[in-house]
N, C-alpha and C positions, 0 to 999 in steps of 0.2 A: 454502327459507321455508313450513315448516308456516302456518298459517292462528294463530289466535287464538283464545281461546275464551272465548265471551259467556255472562256472568253478570247475575244480573239482583239486584239490593242488595231488600229488603224492601219498602220502597219502595215502586220501581219492581214488584217480581212484584203489589202490592196493586193498584195505577192499571192495569194492561195486562188486568185483566181486568174482563171486558163490553167489550170494543174489540168493537165491528160484526165481521162478517168482509173485509169491504172492509179498513179502517186498520189491521186485524190481520193481516192480507198484506204488505200494505205496509211495516209494521211490520218482517215475519220477512224480506222481499227486501232488507230497507234495510242490514238488524244481517247479514244474508249476504254481503253484501255490506264490509260494516265489517269484520266477522272475516278477510278476503282481505286487509288494506292499510288498520285504519286509521287510521293517518295523513293518506292520500289523500284519502280517500272520506269524511275529517270534517273542522267548523268549529273554531278555539279560542273557547272561552269569554272573552271579552276582558273579560268582570268580574273574570276569577282570576287570578292571579300568575301559573299552574302553565298549562306550557304540555299538560299530557296531561291536562287539561277540557277536554273537548270536548261537540260537540253536533253534532246530524246532522238534518238535518230531510224526513219521510215523510210520504205518503199526498197527495204534489201540493201538500205544505208545509202540509199543515193536521195535521200533527202536528212533538211534537219529542221526541228523546232526548236524554236529557243524560246524558254518558257519559265516562269514564276509562278512562283506556290506564295498561296498566304493562309496557312491555317486557319486564322483568325473572320475570314471571310469563309472561308471552305472554298477559294477560286486558285484554278488555273489560267495565267492570263501566255499566253503565246500572244508573245509580240514580231518574233518574226520567221518565219521559214525560207528556206535553200533547198533547193532541188535541181540539181545536175544535169536532168533529161534533156 
């Protein structure tokens, strides 16, 4: 099985700009793991009824990326990034 493609929603693309090096690398490493097996590497967003809406923590829990998994297109769309640093 091939890996999923990670794509950034416009909102997330803006939010990732300006991340310092450490959290930027942590996000990259986290998304690399997510693309291999997005269902196992992420947690469900319990505020949304659709299981495809997920989140993953990065940078030792100082950051969170909100995702949407699409098995048909084999994409993981990053919808938002929050980092508290």
